[in-house]
C-alpha positions as CSV (number, residue, x, y, z in Angstrom):
1,M,28.6,-12.8,-37.6
2,R,25.5,-14.8,-37.3
3,S,22.3,-13.5,-35.8
4,L,20.5,-15.7,-33.0
5,P,18.2,-18.3,-34.2
6,L,14.7,-17.2,-34.1
7,R,13.5,-19.8,-31.5
8,A,16.5,-19.3,-29.2
9,T,16.5,-17.4,-25.9
10,L,19.5,-15.6,-24.7
11,S,19.6,-17.9,-21.7
12,S,20.1,-21.0,-23.6
13,I,22.5,-19.7,-26.1
14,W,26.2,-18.5,-25.6
15,F,29.0,-17.4,-28.1
16,D,32.1,-19.4,-28.2
17,E,35.0,-19.1,-30.6
18,G,33.0,-17.3,-33.4
19,R,29.8,-19.6,-33.2
20,W,26.6,-19.8,-31.4
21,C,26.3,-23.0,-29.2
22,N,23.0,-24.2,-27.5
23,V,23.1,-25.1,-23.8
24,K,20.6,-26.9,-22.0
25,R,20.4,-25.7,-18.3
26,E,18.8,-27.9,-15.6
27,K,16.4,-26.2,-13.5
28,T,17.4,-25.5,-10.0
29,F,13.9,-24.1,-8.8
30,D,10.4,-25.0,-9.9
31,C,8.0,-22.2,-9.0
32,V,4.7,-24.3,-10.1
33,Q,6.1,-27.2,-8.2
34,M,6.4,-24.9,-4.9
35,K,3.0,-23.4,-5.6
36,N,1.4,-26.7,-5.8
37,A,2.8,-27.7,-2.4
38,I,1.9,-24.8,-0.7
39,Q,-1.6,-25.0,-1.8
40,A,-1.8,-28.8,-0.9
41,R,-0.4,-28.0,2.4
42,H,-3.1,-24.9,2.9
43,L,-5.9,-27.3,1.8
44,Q,-4.7,-30.0,4.3
45,E,-4.5,-27.4,7.1
46,R,-8.1,-26.0,6.3
47,R,-10.0,-29.2,5.7
48,G,-13.2,-29.4,7.5
49,L,-13.1,-25.7,8.7
50,T,-15.8,-23.3,8.1
51,D,-15.0,-19.9,6.1
52,A,-15.1,-18.1,9.3
53,E,-12.7,-20.3,11.0
54,V,-10.1,-20.0,8.1
55,R,-10.5,-16.2,8.0
56,R,-9.9,-16.3,11.8
57,R,-6.8,-18.6,11.6
58,I,-5.4,-16.5,8.8
59,A,-5.8,-13.3,10.9
60,E,-4.1,-14.9,13.8
61,R,-1.2,-16.0,11.6
62,L,-0.8,-12.3,10.2
63,A,-1.1,-10.8,13.7
64,S,1.7,-13.1,15.1
65,S,4.0,-12.8,12.2
66,D,7.2,-10.9,12.2
67,D,7.1,-10.5,8.5
68,P,6.8,-6.7,7.6
69,V,4.2,-7.2,4.8
70,A,2.2,-9.3,7.6
71,Q,2.6,-6.5,9.8
72,K,1.5,-3.7,7.3
73,W,-1.6,-5.7,6.2
74,C,-2.8,-6.0,9.8
75,A,-2.2,-2.1,10.4
76,L,-4.2,-1.4,7.1
77,G,-7.0,-3.8,8.5
78,Q,-7.0,-2.2,11.8
79,R,-7.4,1.3,10.3
80,Q,-10.0,0.1,8.0
81,N,-12.2,-1.4,11.0
82,A,-11.5,1.6,13.2
83,P,-14.8,3.8,13.8
84,A,-14.9,6.9,12.1
């Protein structure tokens, strides 16, 4: 049995009837494209705002979010800002 070619990855190679075959998979999701789209949307939303306004809007979105991570973030922020 032959070993895998040096430059091959397991996701692009499969074993069929005693030989290794290269398979080119099509991407179904492009994380870089998604990141760029989100950053462009945020830039458009925040255009013309001061830093303080941006921070206030982010805090408002986090406070009104149902996401457990956002809720935890808000709870941590309130605990840090509480008087000692």
